[in-house]
N, C-alpha and C positions, 0 to 999 in steps of 0.2 A: 311359421306357416299359419295363414288365417283359417280359422275354422268356421265354416258357414253353418247357420241354423237352417237346415233343409227342411223346414216344415212345409205342409202343403200350401199354406198361404203365401210363404215366402217364395216357393218355386212358381206359383201362379203369377205373383207379383213381378218376378223377373221375367216371366215369358211374356206378359202384357207389355212391359217396358220394351223389351227387345222387338216385339211386334210393332209398337208405336214408332221406335226409332227406324225400323226397316220401311215403314211407310212414309218416312220423311217428317216425323213429328219433330218440333223444335225449329224446323226450317219453314215448314208450311203449316197452315191451320188445317187440321183434320176434323171431319164431320162427326167423329165417333166419340161417344161417352163411355164411361167404365163398363156400363151394362152391355154395350155392344161388344166389347172385348170378351165379356163374360159369356154372351151368347154364342160367339164365334168359337170360343174355347169348348163349350159344352157340345156344339155340333161336331167338333173335331173329336172329342172323346167318344160321342155316341156312334160316329161313323167308324172309327177305329175298332170299337168293340163289336160292331156289326160285321166288319169285313175281315178282321185279322185273327188268326189262331193265337197269336202271342198274347192278346188281350185276357187270356184266360189261363188259369193254373190248376193243376191237379192236386187235390188234397184229401185227407181222411178225417172223419168226424166220429166221435163216440157219443151215442145217446143211450139213455137208460129208459127202458119201456115201463109203462105202468100197466096194471092189471085192467084187462077188458077195453084198453084204449088203443086203437089202431091208426090214429090220425095225429100228426105232429107238424108244427110249422118250422121251417128251416130259416136260417138267416137270409137277408136279401141278396147277398152276394153269390149264393149257391144259384148255379144255372141248370144243372142237371145232376142226376144221381145215377151213376153207372151200375153199382151193385150194392147190395145190403148183405153183410156177413154176420153169422152168429158163431160164438165160440163153443157152443154146445151142438151136439147132434141128438135128436129125439125130443124128449119133453124139455120144458124150459128148466125145471128144477126137480129134485128128487133123485133117487137111485136109477130111474130109467134114463137120465141124461148123462152125457159124456163129454168132456172137453179135451181139446187137443192143443198143446203149445209146441209148435214145430221146433223152436230153439232148444227148449228143455229135452225134447224127444231125440234131437240131433246129438246133444251132448251125451245123454244116457246111452244111446245106441252105439254111437261111433267111438267115443273115448272111454267110456267105462266098461261097457259090456264086451266089447270087441276091439280093444285097443291093439292087442298083438295078433289079431286074426284077420284074414281077408274076408271081404263080403259085408262088413259093417255098413258101408255106404249104400250097396245094393239093397240090403235089408231095409234100411231107412227109407230108400226111394220107394220100395214096393209098399211099405206101410203108409207112407204120405199119399201114394196114389189110392190106396184103399179108403184112407180117411176122406180124400176129395170125392171119391165115387159115393161114399155113404152120405156125405154132406149134400150132394145133389139129389139124392134119392130120398133122403130122410129130414129135410128141412134145415140143412146148414146154410142155405142161401134163401133169403126171405123174398118172396114175391111182393112187388110194390108197385105204386103208381105215384108219379111226381108231377105236380102242376108248376111249370116255371114261372107263371104269373102270380098266383096266390102263394107260392112256396110251400104248398101243402104236401107232405109226404104221407101216403096212406098205404099201409100194410095189409095184404090180403090174408089176414089170419087173426085169430083172437087170442090174445096172450092170457094165460092162466095165472100168471104171477107177475109181481113187480120186482124190479131191481136187475133184470138181465140187461146186459150191455150189448149193443149192436154197433158194429163198425160200418160207417157209410163211406163209400168211395165216390167222390163228387168232383165236379168241375165248377170252379169259382171264378168270378170276375177279379182280376187283379186290382188291388186299390189305386185310386188316382195318384197317390204319392209314389207308388212303384213304377207307374207308367212314366212319370216326369222324371224320375231318377235314372231310367234306362236310357242310354245315349242314343240308341237306335229309335225307340218309340218316341222319346220326347222331341226329337229332330222332326219326325214325321207330324206330331201334333202341332208343332211350332209352325211348320210350312203350311199345313191345312188352315190353321187359324188366320195366317197372313192372307191366304187365298180367299178365305170367307170374308175378312175385313175389306178386301178389295172389292168383293161383289157388293157388299152393303154400301161402300162408298160410291161404287158405280151406279148403284140404284138411285141414291140421292142426287147425284150430279147429272144423271140422265134426265131427270124430271125437268131440268132447265137446260136447254141446249147450249145457251150462252147467257152471259150477264152484261147488261148495257152499262157503260162507264163513260166518263167525260171525254175519253180518248177514243171512243168506239166500243164495239162488243168484244167480249172475251169468251172464247169457246171453252167448254168444259169437256174433260176426257172421261165422262161416264161410261160410254160404250166401250172404250178401251180398257177401262178398270175392270168391267165386268168380264170381257173376254180373257184378260190376264188371269183373274181369279179362277175362271172356269178351266183354263188350260192348266193351271197349277193343280187343281183338283183331279183332272184327268190323268195327269202324270204321277200324282201320288197314289191313285187307285192302281195304276199300272205297277208301281213299286210294291204294292202289297201282293199283287199276282206273282211277282218275281221274289217274294220273300226278303226284300231288302231290309225289313224291319227286324229280321231275326226269327220270323215265324217259320213253322214247319208245315208240310202239307196236312190239311185238316183231317183229323182222325175221328171226328164226331160231328154231328149235325144238330144245332139247336133249333127247335121249332119244327 
């Protein structure tokens, strides 16, 4: 079995080759240069990320805070920060702070202390609820502001010490290589790229309605190409509304 080197450049090259062949490349001369295919592809990626929930993925990041610093720059792929969690309740350090590890507490309470007795799970559930309430009241969740353009995450508090780790619950852009490896998403991007290439070819051909030759004039199909491309885009946007690409109903709004 042949093993393909599915790097981003290889996947894009295969997509551009397929688009060129779909448009009749090799049979007729196309008015497109490599930069036109690249522009159509970038437009497809941008449109998909703007319209489709499946262009994003949920993830978690751990950052370490510094003393008296409340502003941090996150990676470019982060689009929103849902919540910021602390592992301690109360002060950042010292005897006035307390930490809670749910997995360790579950093992201790359920299997060690109450292995042969009823009520172990209920006791743990009550205690976990108490910890969640205490976290909401005493700083377990950090109030924050996130700018999706500058990627600046600003905490509404002054940290008195360094070294504390915070857990960020974020939404990220899926990498391009992930989009192209997904069979549903890559087919959508491929089709949108073809539609955009048809629009660009139509724009060029529509500038001249016909070409004069020795046997008479030859009509160009610029208007028809533009209409075909626009119709493809219209159908593809309808597919996103019907979640054909594997998306789910949007659970968050960006912007």
